[in-house]
C-alpha positions in Angstrom: -3.8 18.5 8.7 -3.7 16.7 12.0 -2.3 13.2 12.5 -2.5 10.9 15.5 -1.7 7.3 16.4 -4.9 6.7 18.1 -6.3 3.7 20.0 -9.1 3.8 17.5 -8.8 1.1 14.8 -10.6 0.6 11.6 -10.3 -1.8 8.7 -9.3 -0.6 5.3 -12.0 -2.9 3.9 -14.8 -1.0 5.6 -13.5 2.3 4.2 -13.2 0.7 0.7 -16.7 -0.7 1.0 -18.4 2.7 1.7 -16.3 4.5 -0.9 -16.8 2.2 -3.8 -20.5 2.1 -3.2 -20.6 5.9 -3.2 -18.5 6.2 -6.4 -20.6 3.6 -8.2 -23.8 5.6 -7.3 -22.4 9.0 -8.2 -20.6 8.0 -11.5 -22.5 6.1 -14.2 -19.2 5.0 -15.6 -17.9 3.2 -12.5 -18.3 -0.6 -12.5 -17.1 -3.1 -10.0 -15.5 -6.4 -11.1 -15.2 -9.1 -8.5 -13.0 -12.2 -8.5 -15.4 -14.2 -6.3 -14.1 -12.6 -3.1 -16.7 -9.9 -2.5 -17.5 -10.9 1.0 -13.8 -10.8 1.9 -12.9 -7.5 0.2 -16.3 -6.1 1.3 -17.3 -5.0 -2.2 -20.4 -7.2 -1.8 -22.1 -3.9 -0.6 -22.3 -2.9 -4.3 -23.8 -6.3 -5.2 -26.4 -5.8 -2.6 -27.2 -2.1 -2.9 -26.3 -1.2 -6.5 -26.3 -4.6 -8.3 -26.5 -3.2 -11.8 -22.9 -1.9 -11.2 -21.6 -5.2 -10.0 -20.0 -7.8 -12.4 -19.2 -11.2 -10.9 -16.2 -12.6 -12.8 -15.7 -15.7 -10.7 -12.3 -17.3 -9.9 -10.8 -16.3 -13.3 -8.6 -13.3 -12.6 -6.9 -13.3 -16.0 -10.3 -13.1 -17.7 -11.4 -10.4 -15.2 -8.6 -8.1 -16.2 -9.3 -8.7 -19.9 -12.9 -7.7 -19.3 -11.7 -4.6 -17.4 -9.5 -3.7 -20.3 -12.4 -4.0 -22.7 -14.7 -1.9 -20.5 -12.1 0.8 -20.3 -11.9 1.1 -24.1 -15.6 2.0 -24.2 -15.1 4.9 -21.8 -16.2 3.1 -18.6 -14.1 3.0 -15.4 -13.8 -0.6 -14.2 -12.6 -1.3 -10.6 -11.2 -4.8 -10.3 -11.1 -6.3 -6.8 -9.4 -9.5 -5.6 -6.5 -10.5 -3.3 -3.1 -8.8 -4.1 -1.5 -12.2 -4.6 -3.9 -13.0 -7.5 -3.6 -9.6 -9.1 0.1 -9.4 -9.0 1.0 -13.0 -9.9 -1.9 -14.8 -11.6 -3.2 -11.9 -13.8 0.0 -10.0 -14.4 0.3 -10.8 -18.2 -3.2 -9.5 -18.9 -2.5 -6.4 -16.8 0.8 -5.7 -18.6 -0.3 -6.3 -22.1 -3.9 -5.2 -22.0 -3.9 -2.4 -19.4 -0.5 -1.0 -18.6 0.9 -0.9 -22.2 -2.2 0.9 -23.7 -2.4 3.0 -20.5 -6.1 2.3 -19.9 -8.2 3.7 -17.1 -8.5 0.6 -15.0 -8.4 0.6 -11.2 -7.0 -2.4 -9.5 -7.4 -3.0 -5.7 -5.4 -5.8 -4.1 -6.8 -6.8 -0.8 -5.2 -9.1 1.8 -1.7 -7.8 0.9 1.5 -8.5 2.7 2.3 -11.0 5.5 -0.8 -10.8 7.7 -3.6 -12.4 5.7 -5.2 -14.0 8.8 -5.2 -17.8 8.5 -6.1 -17.8 4.8 -2.9 -19.7 3.9 0.5 -18.8 2.4 -0.8 -19.1 -1.2 -2.9 -16.0 -0.4 0.0 -13.9 0.8 1.6 -11.3 -1.4 5.1 -10.1 -0.6 6.0 -9.2 -4.2 3.2 -7.0 -5.5 4.9 -3.7 -5.0 8.0 -4.9 -6.8 5.9 -6.3 -9.7 3.6 -3.3 -10.2 6.3 -0.6 -9.9 8.1 -2.2 -12.9 5.2 -1.6 -15.2 5.3 1.6 -17.3 2.3 3.9 -16.8 1.3 2.2 -13.6 0.6 4.2 -10.4 1.3 2.2 -7.2 -0.3 3.3 -3.9 -0.3 1.9 -0.4 -2.5 3.8 2.2 -1.8 3.6 5.9 -5.2 3.7 7.4 -9.0 3.8 6.6 -9.0 7.6 6.1 -6.3 7.4 3.5 -8.0 4.5 1.7 -11.0 6.8 1.0 -8.8 9.7 -0.1 -6.7 7.4 -2.4 -9.8 5.9 -4.0 -11.2 9.4 -4.6 -7.9 10.3 -6.3 -7.9 7.2 -8.4 -11.5 7.9 -9.5 -10.4 11.3 -10.9 -7.1 10.0 -12.4 -7.0 8.9 -16.0 -4.8 5.8 -16.2 -4.1 2.5 -14.5 -3.8 2.5 -10.7 -2.9 -0.3 -8.3 -4.0 0.2 -4.7 -2.6 -2.1 -2.0 -4.8 -2.8 1.0 -4.5 -5.0 4.2 -7.1 -7.2 5.8 -7.1 -6.3 9.5 -7.9 -3.2 11.5 -5.2 -0.6 11.9 -4.9 2.6 14.0 -6.4 5.7 12.5 -3.5 8.1 11.7 -5.0 10.8 9.6 -7.9 13.2 10.4 -10.8 13.8 8.0 -9.2 16.9 6.5 -6.2 14.9 5.2 -5.7 15.3 1.4 -3.8 12.7 -0.6 -1.5 14.0 -3.3 0.1 11.8 -5.9 3.8 11.5 -5.7 4.0 13.2 -2.3 5.2 11.9 1.0 3.8 13.0 4.4 6.0 13.9 7.3 3.9 12.5 10.2 6.6 13.1 12.9 9.6 15.4 13.0 12.9 14.2 14.3 16.7 15.0 14.0 18.6 11.8 14.5 17.2 9.4 11.9 14.2 9.2 9.5 12.0 6.2 9.1 10.4 6.1 5.6 7.4 3.7 5.6 4.5 2.7 3.5 1.1 1.0 4.0 0.6 -0.9 7.2 4.2 -0.4 8.4 3.6 3.3 9.0 1.6 2.7 12.2 4.3 0.3 13.4 7.0 2.8 12.5 5.2 5.4 14.7 5.1 2.9 17.5 8.8 2.4 17.1 9.5 6.1 17.1 7.6 6.6 20.3 9.7 3.8 22.0 12.9 5.4 20.7 11.9 8.9 21.9 11.7 7.5 25.4 15.3 6.4 25.0 16.4 9.9 23.8 16.5 9.1 20.1 14.8 11.7 17.9 13.1 10.0 15.0 11.3 11.5 12.0 8.6 9.4 10.4 7.8 10.0 6.7 4.8 8.1 5.2 5.1 7.2 1.5 1.7 6.3 0.2 2.7 6.9 -3.4 5.4 4.3 -4.2 5.2 5.1 -7.9 5.6 8.0 -8.6 8.0 8.3 -5.7 8.6 11.5 -3.8 12.4 11.7 -4.4 12.6 15.3 -3.0 11.3 14.1 0.4 13.8 11.3 0.4 16.7 13.6 -0.3 15.4 16.1 2.3 15.3 13.4 4.9 18.8 12.3 4.1 20.1 15.9 4.4 18.2 16.6 7.6 18.9 13.5 9.6 21.8 11.7 7.8 20.4 8.2 8.2 17.4 6.4 6.8 15.4 3.3 7.8 12.7 2.0 5.4 9.8 -0.2 6.6 7.3 -2.2 4.6 5.2 -5.3 4.9 6.6 -6.7 1.7 9.7 -8.4 0.5 12.9 -6.5 1.1 13.6 -7.0 -2.6 12.1 -4.6 -5.1 9.7 -2.7 -2.9 9.8 0.6 -1.0 13.3 0.0 0.4 14.7 -0.7 -3.0 13.0 2.4 -4.4 14.4 4.6 -1.6 17.9 3.1 -2.0 17.9 3.8 -5.7 17.1 7.4 -5.0 19.7 7.8 -2.3 22.6 6.1 -4.2 21.9 8.5 -7.1 21.2 11.7 -5.2 22.3 11.7 -1.6 24.1 8.5 -0.3 23.7 8.1 3.5 23.6 5.1 5.9 20.4 3.1 5.3 18.8 -0.1 6.7 15.8 -1.7 5.2 13.1 -3.5 7.2 11.0 -6.0 5.3 10.6 -9.7 4.8 13.9 -11.2 3.9 14.4 -13.4 0.8 12.2 -16.2 2.0 8.7 -17.6 1.5 6.3 -17.0 4.3 3.6 -19.1 6.0 0.2 -18.8 7.7 0.0 -18.0 11.4 -1.1 -15.6 14.1 -0.3 -11.9 13.3 2.0 -11.1 16.2 4.0 -14.3 15.8 4.4 -13.6 12.1 5.6 -10.1 12.7 8.2 -11.4 15.1 9.3 -14.4 13.0 9.7 -12.4 9.8 11.3 -9.4 11.6 9.0 -6.5 10.7 7.4 -5.7 14.1 7.8 -2.3 15.6 10.6 -3.7 17.8 12.4 -4.7 14.6 12.0 -1.2 13.2 13.4 0.2 16.4 16.3 -2.2 16.2 17.0 -1.1 12.6 17.1 2.6 13.8 19.8 1.7 16.4 21.7 -0.2 13.8 21.7 2.6 11.2 22.7 5.2 13.9 25.9 3.2 14.4 26.7 3.8 10.7 26.4 7.6 10.9 
């Protein structure tokens, strides 16, 4: 497997679009449920090219998840698409009671996750979805880093029997993984080796973590970067190995600092291998709408903030 932080950028939505169309054409059991956001999530490709597999649920996310639950009980595989904010907060009761508890084969894709949702407004932001979904028994929680991994994660979810939540972002991100990359549930990927400190990142923060590592290498700091696409189940062995090999951990996520990847990694470290650790994420505050770069700086999750966290944790070694 080859990995790069290339200048080439692709949107996760485009990869999702092509993949869900292919799955809906190849598998008679796959159906797409849309919460009236198909043009934003790009699942309108199914409505246009395979319309008998497209079910428009309207702006009624709770009902959409109830319908998904019902379809799953008949042996179908429903894929529900809306923004992460609406899945994780508006429809969570239906997801918990009707999907997670009975362990049904429903796939949930939360688009426009995290801080950078363009100028759609703060009501459309989701900084809590990882924390919410990882508390649900039977739930798999995944956050791919680039368009290549989106396709691989969706292919996995299609083969997996049980509820899966996939967290996607709106904008284009650097392509990190080559086409021969294979996703494995519960396994982290070491993208870059290093000896002084390990950055453990997920989703969109992985490309920013690689940028931070490149800057730090120029300053003589050897940084390992471990990408954690599977937040639940979590690769505890990789976390312990990183703690043993570098002795210091920084976590990075485009999510609240409470309850997400950083919390999951801290739980593992305190039980298995306590080492100095610093978490990079949105502090305990509500966000706002604004330009991407300004938001990254204001809410302290840019690559520069990841680099600063590395220097901070090194002082604790």
